[in-house]
C-alpha positions in Angstrom: -5.2 -10.1 -16.8 -2.9 -12.2 -14.7 -1.8 -11.2 -11.2 1.2 -12.8 -9.4 0.8 -13.4 -5.6 3.4 -14.3 -3.1 1.6 -17.1 -1.2 4.2 -17.4 1.6 4.4 -13.8 3.0 2.5 -12.3 5.9 1.3 -13.5 9.3 -1.6 -15.6 7.8 0.3 -16.6 4.6 -1.1 -19.6 2.8 -4.7 -19.5 4.1 -5.1 -15.8 3.5 -3.5 -15.7 0.1 -5.3 -18.8 -1.3 -8.7 -17.8 0.0 -8.2 -14.2 -1.0 -7.2 -15.3 -4.5 -10.3 -17.5 -4.8 -12.5 -14.6 -3.8 -10.8 -12.4 -6.4 -11.2 -14.7 -9.3 -14.8 -15.3 -8.4 -15.6 -11.6 -8.4 -13.3 -10.4 -11.2 -12.3 -11.4 -14.7 -8.6 -12.3 -14.0 -6.2 -15.2 -13.4 -3.9 -15.7 -10.3 -0.5 -17.2 -10.1 0.3 -18.3 -6.6 4.0 -18.7 -5.8 5.1 -20.8 -2.9 5.2 -24.4 -1.6 2.9 -26.3 -3.9 1.7 -29.0 -1.4 0.6 -26.4 1.1 -1.2 -24.3 -1.5 -3.0 -27.3 -3.0 -4.0 -28.4 0.5 -5.6 -25.0 1.1 -7.3 -25.0 -2.3 -8.8 -28.4 -1.6 -10.0 -27.2 1.8 -11.8 -24.4 0.1 -13.3 -26.7 -2.5 -11.9 -24.6 -5.4 -11.8 -26.6 -8.6 -11.5 -23.9 -11.2 -8.7 -23.3 -13.7 -7.9 -19.6 -13.1 -5.4 -20.2 -10.3 -2.0 -21.5 -11.2 0.8 -22.6 -8.8 4.5 -22.1 -9.2 6.5 -24.1 -6.7 9.3 -22.6 -4.7 11.2 -24.0 -1.7 12.5 -20.9 0.1 10.7 -18.2 2.0 11.9 -14.7 3.0 11.1 -14.0 6.6 11.1 -10.8 8.7 14.3 -12.0 10.3 16.2 -12.0 7.0 18.3 -9.0 6.0 16.2 -7.4 3.2 19.0 -6.9 0.6 20.8 -10.2 1.3 17.6 -12.2 1.2 16.8 -10.8 -2.3 20.3 -11.6 -3.5 20.7 -15.1 -1.9 17.3 -16.6 -1.7 16.8 -17.0 -5.5 14.2 -19.7 -5.1 12.1 -17.8 -2.6 8.4 -17.0 -3.4 9.2 -13.3 -3.4 12.2 -13.3 -5.7 10.5 -15.8 -8.1 7.5 -13.5 -8.1 9.6 -10.5 -9.0 11.3 -12.5 -11.8 8.0 -13.7 -13.2 6.8 -10.1 -13.2 9.9 -9.0 -15.0 9.4 -11.7 -17.6 5.9 -10.5 -18.3 4.3 -13.6 -17.0 1.9 -11.4 -15.1 0.8 -7.8 -15.0 1.3 -7.1 -11.3 2.9 -8.6 -8.2 1.5 -8.7 -4.6 3.2 -9.7 -1.4 2.4 -9.3 2.3 6.0 -10.4 3.2 9.0 -8.5 4.5 8.6 -4.8 3.5 12.3 -4.2 3.3 12.9 -7.1 1.0 9.9 -6.1 -1.2 11.4 -2.7 -1.5 14.9 -4.1 -2.3 13.4 -6.4 -4.9 11.5 -3.6 -6.5 14.6 -1.5 -6.8 17.2 -4.2 -7.8 15.0 -6.5 -9.9 12.2 -4.3 -11.4 14.3 -1.1 -11.4 13.2 2.6 -11.0 11.4 4.7 -13.5 13.8 7.0 -15.4 13.9 10.3 -13.5 12.9 8.8 -10.2 15.6 8.8 -7.5 13.7 6.9 -4.8 10.6 4.7 -4.9 8.0 5.4 -2.2 5.4 3.3 -0.4 2.0 5.0 -0.5 -1.2 4.4 1.3 -4.7 5.8 1.4 -5.5 7.6 4.7 -9.1 8.0 5.9 -10.1 11.6 6.7 -13.2 13.6 7.4 -13.3 14.5 3.6 -12.7 11.0 2.3 -9.4 9.4 1.4 -6.1 11.1 1.2 -2.9 9.6 -0.2 0.1 9.5 2.2 3.7 9.0 1.0 6.3 8.0 1.8 5.3 5.5 4.5 8.7 4.2 5.4 10.8 3.3 2.3 13.1 6.3 2.7 13.8 7.6 6.2 16.5 9.9 4.9 15.4 12.1 2.0 16.6 15.0 -0.1 14.2 17.8 -1.2 14.2 16.5 -4.7 12.8 13.2 -3.5 9.8 14.9 -1.8 9.1 16.7 -5.1 9.1 13.3 -6.9 6.8 11.9 -4.3 4.4 14.7 -4.9 4.4 14.0 -8.6 3.8 10.3 -8.1 1.2 10.9 -5.5 -0.6 13.5 -7.7 -0.6 11.0 -10.6 -2.0 8.2 -8.5 -4.8 10.4 -7.1 -5.7 11.6 -10.5 -5.7 8.1 -12.2 -7.0 6.0 -9.3 -9.2 8.3 -7.3 -10.4 10.4 -10.2 -9.3 13.7 -8.7 -8.6 16.5 -11.2 -5.5 18.5 -10.3 -5.1 17.0 -6.8 -3.8 19.3 -4.1 -0.5 18.4 -2.4 0.4 19.2 1.2 3.8 19.0 2.8 3.7 17.6 6.3 5.4 20.0 8.7 5.5 21.3 12.2 3.7 24.5 11.2 1.9 26.0 8.2 4.3 29.0 7.6 6.9 28.5 4.9 9.7 29.4 7.3 8.8 26.5 9.7 10.5 23.1 9.7 13.9 21.7 9.2 16.2 22.2 6.2 14.6 19.3 4.3 11.1 20.6 4.3 12.1 24.3 3.8 14.0 23.4 0.6 11.2 21.0 -0.5 8.7 23.8 0.0 10.6 26.0 -2.4 10.8 23.2 -5.0 7.1 22.5 -4.8 6.2 26.2 -4.8 8.1 26.7 -8.1 6.7 23.7 -9.9 3.5 23.1 -11.8 2.2 20.8 -9.0 -1.0 22.0 -7.3 0.9 22.8 -4.1 -1.3 23.7 -1.1 1.5 24.4 1.3 2.5 23.1 4.7 0.0 21.1 6.8 0.4 20.3 10.4 -0.3 16.9 12.0 -3.6 18.0 13.5 -4.8 18.9 10.0 -4.1 15.4 8.6 -7.4 13.9 9.7 -9.4 16.8 8.2 -8.4 15.8 4.7 -7.6 19.4 3.6 -5.4 18.1 0.8 -5.6 15.2 -1.6 -1.9 14.1 -1.3 0.3 14.3 1.8 4.1 14.2 1.2 6.8 13.6 3.8 9.9 11.5 4.3 9.5 7.8 5.3 10.3 8.4 8.9 7.5 10.9 9.4 5.1 8.9 7.3 5.6 5.7 9.2 5.2 7.5 12.5 1.9 9.1 11.3 0.6 5.7 10.0 1.6 3.7 13.1 0.3 6.3 15.5 -3.0 6.4 13.6 -3.3 2.6 13.8 -2.6 2.7 17.5 -5.2 5.4 18.2 -7.8 3.6 16.1 -7.2 0.4 18.0 -7.4 2.3 21.3 -10.6 4.0 20.3 -12.5 0.9 19.2 -11.3 -1.3 22.1 -12.4 1.5 24.6 -15.7 1.8 22.8 -16.3 -1.9 23.0 -15.5 -1.9 26.8 -17.9 1.0 27.4 -20.7 -0.7 25.4 -20.4 -4.0 27.2 -20.4 -2.6 30.8 -24.1 -2.9 31.4 -27.4 -3.9 29.8 -28.4 -0.4 28.7 -25.0 0.1 27.0 -25.4 -3.2 25.2 -28.8 -2.2 24.0 -27.4 1.2 22.7 -24.7 -0.7 20.9 -27.2 -2.9 19.2 -29.2 0.1 18.1 -26.1 1.7 16.7 -24.6 -1.4 15.2 -25.0 -0.4 11.5 -23.5 3.1 12.1 -20.6 1.6 14.1 -19.9 -0.9 11.4 -19.8 1.7 8.8 -17.6 3.9 10.9 -15.1 1.1 11.6 -14.9 0.2 7.9 -13.5 3.6 7.2 -10.5 2.8 9.3 -10.1 -0.8 8.3 -6.9 -1.3 6.2 -8.4 -4.4 4.7 -10.9 -2.3 2.8 -8.1 -0.7 0.8 -6.1 -3.7 -0.1 -2.4 -2.7 0.0 0.2 0.0 -0.5 1.5 0.5 -4.0 5.2 0.9 -4.4 5.4 4.0 -6.6 8.5 4.8 -8.7 9.4 1.4 -10.2 8.7 0.1 -13.7 6.0 -2.4 -12.9 3.0 -2.6 -10.5 4.0 -4.0 -7.1 1.5 -3.9 -4.2 2.6 -4.3 -0.5 -0.2 -6.0 1.4 -0.4 -5.6 5.2 1.6 -8.2 7.1 -1.5 -9.3 8.9 -3.7 -9.4 5.8 -6.6 -11.9 5.9 -8.4 -13.3 2.8 -10.6 -10.1 2.5 -7.5 -7.9 2.5 -5.7 -10.0 -0.1 -8.8 -10.1 -2.3 -8.9 -6.3 -2.2 -5.2 -6.0 -2.8 -5.6 -8.1 -6.0 -8.5 -5.9 -7.1 -6.4 -2.8 -6.4 -3.5 -4.3 -8.5 -6.0 -4.9 -11.4 -7.2 -1.3 -11.3 -3.7 0.1 -11.0 -2.6 -1.8 -14.1 -5.7 -1.0 -16.1 -5.4 2.8 -15.3 -1.7 2.7 -16.6 -0.5 4.6 -13.5 3.1 3.8 -14.2 2.9 5.2 -17.8 1.5 8.4 -16.5 4.2 8.7 -13.8 6.8 8.3 -16.5 5.1 11.1 -18.5 4.7 13.5 -15.5 8.1 13.1 -14.0 9.6 14.8 -17.1 6.7 17.4 -17.4 7.0 18.8 -13.9 
């Protein structure tokens, strides 16, 4: 299997993508195509002492940055690492594409260059969310801030399919994120979406409130991109606050430092549950080929896991199953 990686995206760009790719090929039976400035990629490969033949480089001159207009960048920067990556994916040069670059441009490229699955009105960015009962899938995380009820139903179908194929959950439960659990609660969007989900073959749990999200009472959480992005960013902020405060308390005095040392394995395990790097990236669901959005601040460990995630996503034929289910439901 061949995975295409945008080497120029993200805060850590070349160093993270090159070393993450090296880690992936050493641990998995696959090939990597790194797209970006060849001299910079080769320099990083040499620094890492990689002399294998399973990493290929395709040279590009342009880079899409976070300051670019997402749609205009896709249309005008034809020789950017992201656009070339999409084109190579379309050509069948690789089975999946990964980028930690501009989220808006990645979404625009997915829609304009890869195209949506027939029957899907809007693609969604999905992410695994750590809860008391394991991982829950959250979508949409920000691709669509304005939605119609039909979009939320489609998100539910795509999320259910992903949970079934990737997480191995039979008949996953779907919850609609709302301000209350009663069906009468919420704005017009969620009320109408509630009716659509209730009258479908989706295993619909009903409404869930924000305080229920960390409990993991459902397998898939559905909301518009505005709500999903707020949930995700708030969770990241609270997690950062929690761990930084914990570190401050444990370093205040000698007895606290000793306690921290004794609890180190448990604290490490706990922190890993909230570490986005463990889960790789966020699949863009609803388009015709596998595209994974890696976190903008991804390091080599996160990139390696995003590559592994893309491999599993492709092997499990998630897109084929979404195409099948979108018509069934």
